[in-house]
N, C-alpha and C positions, 0 to 999 in steps of 0.2 A: 828444132828444140829452141826454146826461148833462152836467151842469155840474161843474166841479171845486170841491169844497167841503172845505176843511181845518178847518172849525170844530171846536173841541174838541181840536185837535192842537197840540203844542208843538214848535217848531223851534229848534235852537241853530245859529247861523250864525257861522262862523269865517272871518276873512280880509277883512273890510271894511276898506278903506283910505281911500277917498273915494267920491264919487258915481259915478265911472266904473268902480268895481270890479265884477267879475262877481258877487262875493259880495253886493254891494248890489242888483244887478239881480235876483238870486235872492230876496233878502229881500223886495224890493218885491212880486214875484210871489206868494211864499208869504203875505205879509201881506194882499194883495188877495184871496187865496183863503180868508182867514179864520183862518190859523194865528196862534197866539200866539208871539211871537218873543223870543229872547234873543241877545245879541251878545257877542263878545269882541273885544278889541283887543290889539295887541302893541306895548308901549312907549309912553312919554309923548308921542312925536311924533304918534301917531295917535289919542290919546285924545280930543282935542277934536273931530276929524272924525267919529269914530264916535258920540260923544255927540250931536252936532248932527244927524246923520242919523237916529239911533235915536229922536230926539224925535218923529218922525212916528208912532211907535208908543208912546204914552205909558206903557204898562205894561211895556215891554220892558226888562229889566235889561241893563246894560252892564258887563262884567267884564274886568279885566286878565287876560291869559293868554299867557305865553310857553310854547310847547309843550315846551320843554326843561326847564321847571321843574315837577317833580312836585307841589310844594306848590301852585302856581297851578292846575294841571290838576285836582287833587283839590278845590280850593276852588271852582272853577267848577261841577263836577258836583254837589258838595254843595249849592250854592245852587240849582241847577236842581231838584234833588230837594226841597229845602226849600220852594221857592216854587211849584212845579208838580206835584210828586209823581210825575212821569213825564217821559219824552222820547219823542217820536214820530219826529222827523226830525233828522238830523245832517248839516250841510253843511260840508265841508272844502274850503276854497279857500285853502290855504296853500302857498307855495313860496318857497324862498330858496337862493341859492348866492352865495359871495363874488364880488365884481365881477371880480377877476382870473381866476377860473375860467371866466368867460364871455368875457372879452376876449382871453385868451391862447389858444394852441393847446390842443386837447384832450389831446394827448400830454404836455403840461406840467401837467396836473391833479395837485395834491398830494393826499396821503392825507387831510390835514385838510380840504381843500375838498370832497373826495368824502364824507367823513364828515358834514360839516355839511349838504351838499345832500341826502343821502339821509335823514339823521335828521329834518330839518325837513320836507322835501317828501314823504317816503314813509312812514317809520316812524311819524311822528306820527299818521297816519290809523289805523294798527293800534292804537296806544296809546290814542287817543281812543275808538276803537270798543270797546275793552275796558271803558272807564269807562261808555260809553253803554249797553252791553248790559243791565246790571241794571235800568236805567230803562225798557227797552223790552220786557222779557220777558213782561209780562202780556198785551199785545195785539200784540206785534211792532212793527216800525218800518221806517224807510227811512234808509239811509246813502248819502251822495252825495259823490264827490270830483270835482275839476276836473283834467283832464289835457290833453295836447297831442300831436299826431301825431309829434312828434320822438321819442316813445317807440319808434317803429317805423322811422323814416327819419332820414337825416342832414339836419340843419338847421344851416347855418353859424352859429357862435357861440352855439348853444344848449348845446353841449358837455355838461357834467356834468348839466345839467338834463334832458337826454334820457334819461340813465341813471336819474335819479331818477323820471321819469315812467313809465319802463318798470317799475321796481320798484313804483311806486304801482298801476299797472294789474294787475300780478300780485297785489298785496295785495287789490285789489277782487275778483278772481276767487276767491282763496283764502278770503277772509272770506265771500263769498257761499255758497261750498260748505259752510262750517262753520256759518254762522248761519241757513241756510235752514230747518232743522228747528225753529227758534225763531220762524219767520215774520218774520225780519228780512231785508230785501232790501238788497243792496249794489250800487251801480252807479257809473259815472263818465260825465261829459260831456267829450268831446274837442272843445274850442271852436276855431274859426278865430281868426285874429288880431283882437284888439280893443284899442284904445289905452288900456290900463289903466296904472296906475303901474308895475307890475312889467314889463309888456311893453315900455315905453319904455326900460327898462334894457338891452334886448337890442340889440346893435349891428346896424344894418341893418334895424330893424323896419319902417321906411317902405317899403323895397324889398320886404320879405317880404309886407307887406299888399297892395301893388300887384300882386305876382305872383299871390297868391291871388285877387284880384279879376279878373284877366285870365283865369285858367285855370279857375275854378270854374264849373260848369254854370249856376248862377244868375246869373253875371256880376257879382257884387257881393261885398262883405264882409258879414259878419253884424253884427247889432246886439246889444248886451248884453241887451236885453229878450228876444231869442230864446233865449238861454241861460237866462234867468230862467223863461220859460214852459215850457221843456223840463224844468227842475228841478221846476216846479210839477206837471207831469204825472207825472214819475217818483216824486215824493213822495206822490202821491195813490193812492187805491184803484183808479183806472183803470189803473194800471200794476202791479196786484197779481200778475201773472204774469211780471214782468220782473225778473231779478236776474243779477248777474255780467256785465253788458253794458257795453261802451264805446260810448256813443251819440254819434255825430259830429254836431255842429252847426257846419257850416263851408261852407254853401252848396254842398255836394257835392264840394268840392275833393279829398277823400281818395280818391275813386273814379278820379281821372284818372291816366293813365300819362304822357301827353304833352300 
């Protein structure tokens, strides 16, 4: 049986907020697989958390990056190139919408809330991919985004984030089609409810989680490590024939009609 070995590969992980983040679960799995890691954080509020966690990987740089700041984006990729000379894996676990856009009715979504949600949650993946490609072109690479099934179905109070995830998933497919000839694979993981910092900002999250647990074929909610291990597989050569896919890690909930 083949073991997953990412030795010699470099991964840039975006979206770690604390130890419960799916981005952190992914980072742990990639690190255990032998990948050399680099992290970004958004804002001073998260700086300490990310630095504390990243200390488990002593040589991992930790860099500030607001995805709406071109200066910071360019700075991050310049440092990755300077320190590692290449990039093999890009992990995008970033999403944001103004609180009122999640608490109010969807019909009351403002143009500004729509713009913010889609820019940060969907467009940023395309923009970051553009910066990552030059660092992957020699041997190819893997890009991975995090999504949720509200991209396809109505989830109460998910509102504009559902539209953002739908745009993100289209971006995954479009990028996969364009970057395939360069041996760059692009996929997404659609995770079931996990009590992350961002998930707790969704009204009714506890009820959503209970419903998933009741209806899922496996009769439980997923654990963050299961998302991490799926990311490890998709980032590895064992997944060399997989691109443009939305891989569900939700204990089978997505297949159920009733």
